N, C-alpha and C positions, 0 to 999 in steps of 0.2 A: 332631338328635341328642337319642334319646330315653336317660335315664342308665339304670342298675341297677337294675332294682329298681322304677322307677318307678308299675306298677300293680300288682306282685306283691301276691296274697290280696287281689284285688277280686274278692270272691265273687261279686258280682252282677251285673258286666260280662259282658254279652251278646256285643256285635259293636261292632267297630270298624274304621273306615274313615278312609281317608285320602282329600284330596282329589284331582282328576287333576294333573298335574303336581306331584307332592309333592317336595319338596326335602330329605326325609328321607334322611339317610346310613348312618347307625347307628343300632341297636337294642340297648341294652346288655345285659349276663347276666340272667336271671331277668326280663326287663322285665314280662313277663306272667306270671311264674310262680302257680300256683296258682290261676289264674282260672277258677275249676271252672264257671261258666254260659258262658264263651267258648265259640261255637260255629262260627263264619267268619270270616278275617280272610283281607284280599286284600295281598300286600307287593306297596309300591309298585315300581316299574321303578329309581328311584335309588339303592335302599337296597343298599350295597356293603356294610356286613358286619352282622352279625349275633349279639350273642353266645351263650356256649353257654348251657342253660338256659331260653331266652327262652320258651318254650312249657312247658315242665317242667311235668306234673300237671295241665294245662287238658284234665279228663278228660271233658267233653263238646265236645270242640272234633271238630267232623266235617270240615270242611275249610277247605284251606286254597290259595289263588289266589297265584300271581305274574304281575303285570301284564308285558305283552308289554315284548321288549328288557330283561331284566332284568340291572341291574348286578351281582348276587350273583353269588360263586366259590366259594363255600361251606356248606356245612352244618355250624355246632360241635358239639362234643361234647355229648349229650342234649340239643339242642334242641327235638326233640318227645318226649322219653322220656316214656313214664307216659302220653298221649294216647289213652287206653283206646276212644275211640270216633272216630278219625282215620280215616276213610272213605277219601278221597281226595285226594292231593296231587300235581299236575304239576309236577314239577322243572323249573325252565329249564335250557334248554340247556349254555347257559354256566355250570353247577355243572363247579368241577374237583376237587373234596374233598368227599365225605360222612365228616365225622367220626367216631368212636367212639361207640357207645351213641343216636347218630342219631335214630332210631327203636324203642328199647327198649321193648318191652311196647305197641307201639301194639297192640291186640287186636283190633281193627276192619279195619283195614289189608289187604286182599284182593288187591289189583295194584298193582307198583312199575316203573317205566320209569326207569332210569338213566341218568341224561344222557350221550352220547356221549363227555364229556371223564374223565370218571372212568376213572383205572385200576385204583386200589386200594379193595375194598371193606373197608372198615377191621371192626376185631373188634368183636361184638355189634351191627353198625349196626343189624340187622332182628330181632335175638336177643326169643324169646317174642313173635314176633308170629304167634300160633297161627292165624289166619284166611288169613293169607300164602298164598296159591294159585299167582299168576303172579308169576315175577320177568323183566325183560328185562333181560340184561344189554348195555351197549356191547360191539362189536368189537373194543375195544381195553385190554379189563381186564385186565392181569397177573397179579394175585393179589386170592384171599379168604383174609381171615386169620381167625385163630380166633374159633368161634362165630359168626360172620359172620349167618348163618341157624340157628343151635340154637334149637329148640321152636318151629319152624313148622313143626306137625304137620300142616297143609292143603296145603303147598305141594307141587303137582302139576306144576307146570311151567317147567323151568328150562333154556336152552339154554348150554353152557360154550363162552366163545368158543376155536378153538385159541390164541388170544394167552395163555390162562392158563398161567403155570409155576409156581404155588406154591398149593394149596388148603390152609389152616391146619387145624390138630386140633379137632375137632369144629366144623368148620364149618356141616355138615349134621343134625348130631346132634339125635333127635328128629323127621326130619321125617319120621312114620309113613304117609302117604297114600300 
């Protein structure tokens, strides 16, 4: 267990590593918030819960890896919001839910594959990801909520599966490519 805000505003922290076979199961809210020099992190497979805003405003964070056989089931609200240099994140297939604003304003993110168990793309999940070009939705998504991809001005490719029954207001507003 790493408590809420444990590393918050550790402005010179550039890398975080966990030993193999880590038994860490919980990251608190805002645990790495504003760690402006953090560039890479590998999330241990033992992690079950990650609090909201965990990596909020980690402006130099470029890559997030998850160990194989991840126990994580959801990405909480605003977990990676304002990570303006986030280029790559490969979400584990066990993820069932990606909550609102999870990747808001991740300006450098170019491609995302949504795990197959996710059924709803929540509001503002990828809003203002202005360099996002390609999104792969799972075949059983049923809803894309309001503003989900708002401001993704370089979005070129998204296949909306036949399972989608609702697309919310401004879901693709400003997708001008």
